[in-house]
N, C-alpha and C positions, 0 to 999 in steps of 0.2 A: 241504647235503649231502646233507637227505633229499628235498629239490623233485628234487637231480639222480640222485638213485636213482629218484624216481618216474619222471619224463622218461624214464630208462633203459626202465625195465621196459612203459613206455608205448610205446614205438618202433613196438612191428608193427603192418602193418595190420590193420584186423578187412575182415568183410563181413555183408551184409545179408542174408538170404534172407528173400523175402515171396512172398506167394498169398494165394489164396483158400481156402475149404472148401463143396462144394455137394455139394447131392442130386440124383447120377445123373439122375436121371426129370425129373426139374423145372425142373433148372438151378436152383433157389431156396438163396441163402448160407445156408449154417447157420452160427448165432450161439452161442457158447460154446465150439465143438467142440474136444478136446483134440488139437493139435499139437505130437508129440516130436522132435528131431534127433540120430538113429542116428550113429556113427559103431562101427563093430565090433560091430551088433548091441544096445548100449548103447543108452541113454538121457541123451543132455552136456546138450542142452539140452531146454525145455519153452514154449507158450506156448495162448494161448487165444484161438481167435479171438473178434472185437469186432462192437457190432450191425448191421456190413457184412458179417462171416463172413469178414475180414479174418488172417492175421495175421503176425508179421513176428521171425524167429529170427535172433540179432546173435554169429555163431562167426568165433576167431579167419583162420580160413581153409576154403577146399573140401578134404575128403582125396577122396580116388578111395575109391567104395566108399559115403561117405555117401549117406543116407538120412533122410526126410522120413514120419511113419506118422500118418493122421490115425485119428483116435475120435470116437464121439458114442453114447451111449444110443438103441437104434432105428437105425441103421445099420450095416453091415459097417465092419471095419479095409478102409483102404486105404494100401498104402505106395506109397513112388514115390523114384527117386533123382534127388541134385540134383548139374545139369547142372556138369559144371564150366567150362567156358567162360560159358556166359551166367549163370551166380549171381543177376545181378542182373534178369532176369528177369521173369513173376510166377506161380509153380507155382500148379496147378490140381488139387486134391484128391478127388477125385468119390466120395463113400461111395454104396452102392447101402441100399435100405431096406428090411428084412426084421423081419418076425415076433422077436420075441428070447423066450424063457423061463430065467427061472433059478434054474439046479437048484441045481450044486455052490456055486454061488460066493450066498452069501446075501448080498447088500446092507442096512446096516442106518440106515435112513433115508436113504436117498442122498446120501453125502456123498463131494464128487468135490474132488480134496484133485492141486492142483500143488506146485510148490515155494512158490509167495508167497498161492497164491491156496487159498482154502477155498468151498467151495457147498456151502448146507445147503437141503434140501429144508425147507420150513417145515411142508408139507402134514402130515410125520411127526408135528411135534411138538405141534402146533395136538389140541385138546379143541376138545367144544360149549360149555365152561366154560370157554373163554379168547373173552374181549369184545374187545382191542384188538392191536393189532400189540407195542406192549409186552410183553402179558403171554405169547408166547409166546417172544420175544426172551430173557427171564430162563430158559426151558428151558432154551437150546443149550448146549454142552460148547463151555466157556470161554469164555462170553461173561456180562457182567453187566454190571446197570445200574442206575446208581446211584439213592440218592434224593432227587436234580433232573432225572433225566433222561441224564445220562451214560450211554454207551457205551463199555466197555473189553471189549477183545479179550484176553485174556494179560496184562492187567494193563496193558497199554497203551491210552488214551484216543483211541476212534473222532476223525479229523479231520476229514474227508470222508463225509458222508449224504446218501446220494441214492437218489430213488426212478423203477426204469422212467431210471435217468440224469443227472437233471435234479434240481439244488437248488433246490425250490419256495419254499425259508420261509428264502434265507441263514446255513442254520449254525444256524435257530432248531427242531430237529427234534422237539423235544418235539411240539409240531402236528402231523406223522404220526405218531409213534411213539404218542400217546393217542388218534387219532380214525379213523386206519387198521382194520377189522377184521381181528380172527384171520383170520375164514374167508371172505378176498380174500387172502389173503397167495399166496404160491407159494415164490419162493426170497430166500435171502438170501446173498450175496457178499461174501467178507471179503476185501481186499486187502493184503498185508502190504507194507510197502513204497511205498507207493503214491504213484502221481507222476501227479496229475490234468492238469500241462501237458504232450498228446501231444507236441507237438517236444523235449521233455524225457526224454520214456523211451526206455530205454537210456543217455541221457549222464549222466543226475544221480541219484545215488543217494538215496533221502529215507530217514528214521526213522517216516514217518508213516504209520496207518491208514485205510484206507477200508472203507463198508461198500455194497456197493448192494440196493435191495428190488428183487424183481420180483413184481408184481401177476399173476394168474389170465387169461386172458381175457375170461372173464366180467365182470369188475372196471374192467377199466382199458378207458378213455377211457368211461365210463358215471360219467352225474350221480349221486350219492348224497346222504344228506341222512339226521342222525343230532340226532335234541331228543331233547334228556334232564330234565322238569323232576321237581322235587321240592318236596317239602314235610316241616320241619324246624316237631316239636313238641316245644316246650321254652321255654327263655324269653330271649328270645320266641320264640313260634309265625312260621313267615314261609315262605312258598316262594322258590324259585328254579330256577339251573336252568341247562342250556346250549345252543346250537344252530349245527350244523356245517354247511356245503354245502361237496363236493369236487367235483373233474372231476380222472383224473391221467391220462394216458397219457404215450406217447412223444415225441409232438411237441407238446405244451398242459398244462399243467395249472392248477389252479386254486384256493381256498379261501376261504371266506370262514367266522367265528365269533364270537360272539359268545356269553357270558357271566355271568351273576349270584350269586352266591356269599356266606352267611353263617354257614356250617355248618366253618368253618378252610381254605379251600383254597386256597393263595397262585396267586392264578390270573397273573399278569405271570410264573410262571415258564417259561410256554409260548414266554414270549420272548424269554428269553436265549438270547444264542449260544451252540450249544454244538459250534459248528464251527467252523475257520480258517479264515481270507480269503484263502487262493489265494496267497498272499505278497505281498498287497499294501503297500503303504509305510502306517502308523500312524500315526493322526492324533496331534497334540496331546492330552492331559490337563491339565486348569485345576486347580490348589492348590483340595483343599480345606482350608477356614480353619477351619469347623466343620462338626460333625457332627453330623448330623439321627440319635436316635434311634432306636432300628431292632430288630425282634423278637429276644430272647432264647429262642434254642429247646434245650435239651439231651437234648430224649428227641424225639418226633415234630411236628414245627409244626405240626400239624393240632388235635394235642390243648391247645396255647394260648394260638393266633389267637383273639380276638376281632372281628370283621370284618364291615365291608360291600366288598364288590369286586365290582369289574365289567372289561368288557374287549370292544374289539367289535378284531376284522382282518380285512387284507385279501394274500392270497398271488396272483401268477400268473409263470407261468413260461412261455415258446410258442418252440418253435427259429425258427431265422429264416435268413436264406439265406445259406450258405457254413457251412452247423453251426450258424450263432449262436445264441445264448441271446439274450432278453429278459424281465427281473423286472421287477415291478414290486410291493413290499411296502408297507402303513399299518398299523401299532396303536397302540390306547391301552390303556391300563387304570388304571384309579383304585382304591385301596384304601382304607381309614382300622381301622386294629389298634390294639384297646386291650388292651395289656398293667400287671400288678399283682407288682411282684416287692420282693422284700429283700433285703439283702445286708453281709458283713462280713468285713474283707478286713485279715490282718496282714500286715504289711512285717517284716520281722525285719533291721531295720541297725541292732542295737543289743544283741546278744549274747540272751540271752533276758527282753530287756522290746521285745514288738514295738508297732512304731508299729499303731495301727488305727482303720481307718473303715468307721463305717455310714452305708448308702441307705438308703431307704423311697424306691419311685417307684409313682406309675402315673403312666404313659405313654400319650399316644394321637395317632399315627401317620399323614399324612395323606400320601402317597406320587402323585401323576399321571407317568403318563411315555405322552410322545410321540413316533412314531417316523415317517419313509414314504425312502423308496431305491426307483430308479432304476439298475437293474445292467444292461450291454450286455456281449456275452461272446463274442468269437471263440477256433475252440479246435479247431486244426488243425493234419495235421504240418507245416507249413509257419511256420509262424505261431500266435501269439497274444494277445490283450488284452479289454484288461478296462476299463471307465470304470463310473465308481459316483458319483450324489448321492446327498446323505445330506440331512434333516434331523432333528434333535433336541429336545424339549423335557419339562423335565420338572421337578418341584418335589416336594422333601422336605419337608414342615412337623410336626414334631414339637413339642406339650407336654407338659412335664414339672411334676408336683405329689409334693414330697419332705414332709418330716416340718416338726417344727414346727420353727420360726424360719429356714425357709430358705424363699430368693423363688420364685416361680413363673417360669420356664424356659418362654420358646420360641426354636425352632433355625428357622428357612428359610430355606429355600435355594434358590431358580432356578435354572434354566440353559438354554442355548440356546447348539446346536451347528448348525453348519454346516459340511458339507466336498466334497471334489469328487477325486476320483481318479483317476490314468489309468495304466495297465499296458502298456507293448507291449514284443510279442520277432519279430521279425522272423531267418528265416534265412537266412544268405550261400549266393554261391556254394561257396564258400571250404569251407561243413560247419559253418562258424562261426555264432553266434545275438548278437545284438544286442540291448539290452535298453534300457528308457529306462521309470522310475516318477516318477511326483510325487505328491502329495497338497497340498492348499491348504485351510486348514481355520479358524472362526475361533469363537471361547468371547464366551460373556458370562454373569457368574453376580454377585446380590446378594446376598449371605451378612449376614443380619442373627443378632445374638443378644439376648432383651430379658428381664431380668429385671426384673419386677417391670413399673416404667412404665419402666424405664432402656433404651436401647437403644443397642448396638453393629454396628456397620455395616463392613463391606467390600465395597466394586465392585469386580470384576473383570474386564479386557480380555483376551484371549487369540489372540495370530498365529502363526500355524506352517507353515509351507511345507518339505517333505522332498523332494529328486530323486535318482537314485539312476543313473546310465551305466554300464552293465558288455558287456565282451565274453565271450564264453565257446569255447569248442572241445574238441575231443573227438577225440586225436593218439593211438591205437592201444587202449591201457586209460587210459590218463589225461583228465582232464575238465579243463580250466585255465580256471581263469574270474579275474577282474578286475573287481573295483566300485570306483567312487568315487560316494563318498556325502554330500553337502550339505546339515544343516538348520537351522533359527534357527525361534528361540522367545520372541516379546516378550510377557510377562506385566504390565500394567498395571494394580498396585491402591494404592485410595486417595493419589493421587496419585506412585506409587511408580514408575518405568518397567524393568523388568527386563529385560533383551536378552539372547542367550543362543546362542552360533553350538559347531556342530559340524561338520568336517569329518572324509572316516578314510576309509581307503587297507581297503576289502578281494577283497583275492588270495583264491583259494583252491585249491589242487588236494584230485583225488581219482582215487585208482587204484583199479581196480576187476577183478576177476577171476572166476572159475565161483565161487569159494568165501571170497575177501575181499576185504575193501574196507577204503581205510588214507583219510581226511581231513583235510586241515593248513589252518586257517583260522587265518593271522598279521594280529591287525587294531589297522592305527596311525592312534590318532585325536587328534584335537587339536582342545582345548574352550575356548570364553573366555568367560567373564562380564564383561559388559560396565561395566555400574555398578560391582560388588564391582572393574574391577583386574583380576581374578587371569585365565591360564592357564595349561591344562595338557597337557601332550602325553606320552602311553601308548600303547604295546603290550598286546594282553591274545590269546595264543595258542590256539587249542580245538584238539585234538587227539582224533579219533575210529576206532574200529576196529572191524569187523566179521568172525568168521569162523564162516563155514557148513561145519563139516567132516563134515553130511550133512546131507540134506533134511529131517530131524527137528529138530535145533541150530540154535538160534544166539547166538556168546557177543560182549557189547557189554564194550568198553572207553574209559573218555572220561575226558579228561583239560582240564583249562581252567584259567589265571589268566585274573580280568576283574577291575575296577573299573568301579565305578558313582556316580553321583553320588548327592547328596543332591537331593530334592525341591524346590522353591522354596518350599513352606510353613517350613521351615527355618530360612530364610533370608532373601527377600524384605522379609521386614517385621521389623523390630527386636523389636518385641512384641507382643503381643495377648491378652486372653484367649479362652478355649476354648468352656467351657462355664459354669456357676453356680461350682463349684470349684478348674476349674482355670485356673495362666497360664503364658505359655510366654516366656522371651525370648531372643531370636537372638546370637551371637557376628558379628565382623565378619570371615564365614571361609568357604569353598564346603565344606558334610561331605563327606565319601567314602569309600568302603570297596571296598577291596582282598579280592580270596580266591582261593583256590588249592579246584582239588575235583577227585575223580578219581574214578569211576564203576563200575563191574564186575556185568556182567548177563550171566542163561542163559538163555536160554529154548529149550524144549520144545514138540515138536507131535509126534501120532502121530491126526487125527486118525480114521481107520479103525478105534482104539482110542478112540475120544473123549478120549483122555489129552490135557488142559494142565498142563505146567510154569514157575512161573520162578522165579529167585532173582536180587537183588541186594546190593547192596554200596553205600554211599557216606560219604566220607571229604570232610569240609571245614573248612579254617582261616579265618579272614577277620580283619582288620585294619583300625579307625575311625581317621582324625582324631580325630574329634570324640567325643564324651558329656554324656548329656544327668545334668546330676547332680538329682537329686529327691530335696524337700524333703516334710514331710507337717506339715506346722503350722498348730492347728485346723481338720485333717479336712479340709484344702482342700491343695491339689499345688502347687508351685512347681516347674517344671521352666526349669532356665539351661542353655543350652548356653554348653563350655565346649572346651578344645583341649587337649583328654588321649586319647593314646592308650590304644589298648583293644582287646582280643585274644578271640575265642570259636571254640572249636572244637564242631563236630559230629558226631557216628556216626550212622549207622541202616541199619537193614540189615532183609529184608525175603523168604520165599520163598510163593509159592501154586503148589495142585496143586487140578484140578477133574478128576473121572472119571465119567466120562456111559453107562448101562447100560439101550441101547436099548430090550434086550428085556422090562426091568421099570419103561421110562418112570422112571429114577432119575438122578439127580445129585449127586453129593458133592462138595462143597470146603473147602479147610480153607491159612488164610491167618498167617500168621506175622510179625509185624512190628516191628521191639524200635526204642531211640534215644536217643542220650547226649548229653548239650548241659551246657558245660560255659562259663559268662561272669562278668562279674564290673558291679554296680551302683554308680555315686557317686552317692553324700546326706552334704551338709554336708563338700564337700574329702576323703571317705572314700570308700574300698570297699570294697563287702564282693559275696565271690566267691558261685555259686551254683550249682549242680549237680543237675541234672533225669535220671532216664530211665523211661524206659515200655516194658511187652513187656504186645505185646497178640494173642492168639488168637482167631480168627474162623472157629470151624465153623459145616459148612450142607450143608445137602440136599434137595430138593427129589423127590417120589415119589409119582408122576400118571398113575396109570390111568384107564382109562374110571369106575371107580366112587367113585373117591376121590382126593383133593391133600392132600400130609403134606406140609410145608413151613418147617422149623426153621431159623433162624438165628441164631446168638448172636456176644459181641462181652465178650470176657473179660482185660482189664484190669489191670496193677498199674504203680504211680503211685508213686515216689519223688521226694524234694528235698529238700539240704541246704545249707545255707547257712552263715554263716561266723559259728561260734560257736553251733550249733543243728543240731540235726537230727529231723527228722519221719517218725512215721509212715507207714509204704506203703501207700496205699492201696490195696485191691482193691475192683476197682466191674467189676459183669458184668450185661448184659444181653440175654436171651432172649428170642427172640418163635416163637412156635408157631401155624401156623394152620392145621386141620385143618376140610375138606370133603367131603362126603358128598354124591354123586350120587346120587337115585332117580327118571329117569325125566329129565324135563325142571327136574327140581327139583332145586337147589342147597341145602344145609343150608352153613354155616359159622361157625366157633368160631374167636374170633381171641384170647390170650394175649399179653402182653408183663408183662416182670418186670425190673421194677430192685434192682440189690441198691449202695445206695453207702456207702460208712466216708465219714462224715463227721470236721469239723474238730475238731469239741465230743467225738467219743471214741467214743461209738456208732455204728451200722449200721442203716440207714433203707431197708427193704424194700418193696416197692411193685411191686402186682400190678395190672395195667388188665387192661379185657377187653373186645370185641367182640364181636355176632354178629347175621347178616345171615341172608336167606333168598333168594333167586333163583327164578324161574319164567319160562325159557325161552319162550316163543313163537315164531310165526315171523317174527315184525315186530316187537316186542317182548318186554321184559325186565322183569316186575316184580319188584319189588327193594324189601323192609322190615329196615332195619337198625340197630339198639340200640346205639349210642357210649356208650364208661363207663359197663359195665354194674352196675360196683358202685360208680360214684355218688365216684369218688377227688377229692377235690377239692384236693390241695395234693399240691408235690414238692419236694426237695431235694437240694442238690449240692456237693459239695468237689472243687475244682480246686487243679493249682498249679502256677502260674507264675511260674518264676523267682526272686525272693526273698522273693513274696508266700504265702498259704495265701486264697483266698477261696472262700466259702460265701455259696449264693445259693437266696434260697426262691420256689417259683409257684404260681400260681393255675391250675389245669388247667380245661377245659370240662368243666360239670356234665353229668349223663346225658342223652340224647339222643336221639329216635325219625323216622327219616327215612325217608320214603316217595317213593320214585320209580317210574318208567316211560321206559326207554328203546324209541324210536321208530325204525325204521331204518327209511328209503326207496330 
């Protein structure tokens, strides 16, 4: 019924009016000019010219008196009627250049806004204190930069990040935001509902956000280098640093990077993929039998990481013929991390008599990561192509020393991955698009668990391939998509073969008007597990709707019923030992999870007032056909997978608001998030119910006039937990951070305070005040800096958390007071 309704609504034909905007004197095409489609004097559609000065606007029909109007800062306005009989011919809008003065209207920050696009003039937000692009992005209203480098706009993650229209790093944009200098950036353009594939624009509506950064003319295509050596005075005293060479332009870009660090920085973070994969099919994932220890970090990781790290990287991308792109990248990083922790966990499995486990651990973690990839991409109005070859080799090696009477544990997991993917899409004469996607990958791993002289080895090989054939056509206001998907993977582990096959029919219908978008995707899935001789057939529909009552607001409603299968580590082996005190036993069945969820969201933006706000609510219920029976015997964990149905409920909601005041260089933010979770844990055949609640407030303010900077952020959290037969005290924890910077000419004095308040399992409250201080002297081509970290020389930190039926308290060792002297040379 819904499909018939959508087809009926989309029956009318549409017309695309296209053309160019140029300088009337030089006939040079103008980039990012605003083009409005006017009907009876009112704007009904909006577009912006691309890098070639071209625009395209799709309307239901061309009416008598319709007009196009083009504007651009520094040029006069031009309006021209839309031809009725030749609407398919390009329209040329020539703008006269003129001197301009802003008299009656005061433009703050030169924010240019359309319906789905916001452009920030970054030069208005940059101060002499800012060192990198990341420093500038943090000041933009509506934009947040997480501690791992991920960028969010109005509470949505940025999926595509480019500089001068090119993706140099393949989604690893930390390398760009950390190394591009603040004084070299010009604009940042944020695109809502970003569609990176040109042939699908105005045909497929997405939920993604994209960001493109433009450099100043004098920085574009220029070879630049940044060298930052440092000396750390502490235990031990040592030297290190980073070097970066880059050249970024519109047609070619390159970057070379090398670093050595022993002051707590995670160098591998720069190589983490933060962006999307342009809708390529994903490769397979080898099962994780053993978990290599990792850094536990309830506060800033740099305060806990005792490390010796290095990294080397190269990235290159250039334009090819027919507007194609060729990208080559290779990177390697190695880190040795040491950490000491003590843990006490109480499991409330029998009323007021909890089962308690304790652990003292000193771990040394050695990780090696190498990856290389070659990607070729063609992206035109008629076709899209993407081919990528990649190789990856990683090894995690964790050595753990525990307390008395415990074995020495070492977990080593090397992995090799080879992958090739292909994506082709062609536009047919009928107006439809034909799509073919394929991926073929191979993975090899040898996992070793050493306990003193004993060794447990699991050798794993994974072959994986997936293919998708699709047809898509837009008829009127409805886009029809029909995809056939086939996937197969074969996991061979310890002489046991596990073949898994998937066939899916993926239809999708999307109906879109100027203000409303409705999408329905009922996927039919067939799965076959050959060794287990089990087959499954199920339907999981997804429904989403967007409504834009005006250009400032958007309401989103989504709902789905989804069924997912458990990973092969749950059933491929009958039983195995996971670590020195954990055993796992599988059952002769495939675990699966069914869930139904609904989301409701509201987003508001008013860029000219620097105001952004979001509200969201999610409700979810899930069912499982299996559950893990957990038993704790003599401090050891025994998990047995059993065919017992379980149910979990989850409710979460949140709201955020950000307001900028450009005149006083201020950005205010406030967020609130809450959640409620209910579930059950099986132990020795008995069910134990639990309920957890959390409520978090996150205020923030940045004030950055020329003479100082005031940066305050905080997180105030209430966490409650209730289990069968017992109720625990609600924990009220908070973290406050204040950074004060005073500027005297070219000298910046900075003082940072971080206050942690933690309520502990024992009933007492722990207050920890950490502080850092630094002085920076900014010269023409060099920045000299002296920093004193952990000014009060705090050595310990402790935290209690609630997790289902457990209450866990862990203590950590912090890095001591350290003096760091560094010089940043910009060449």
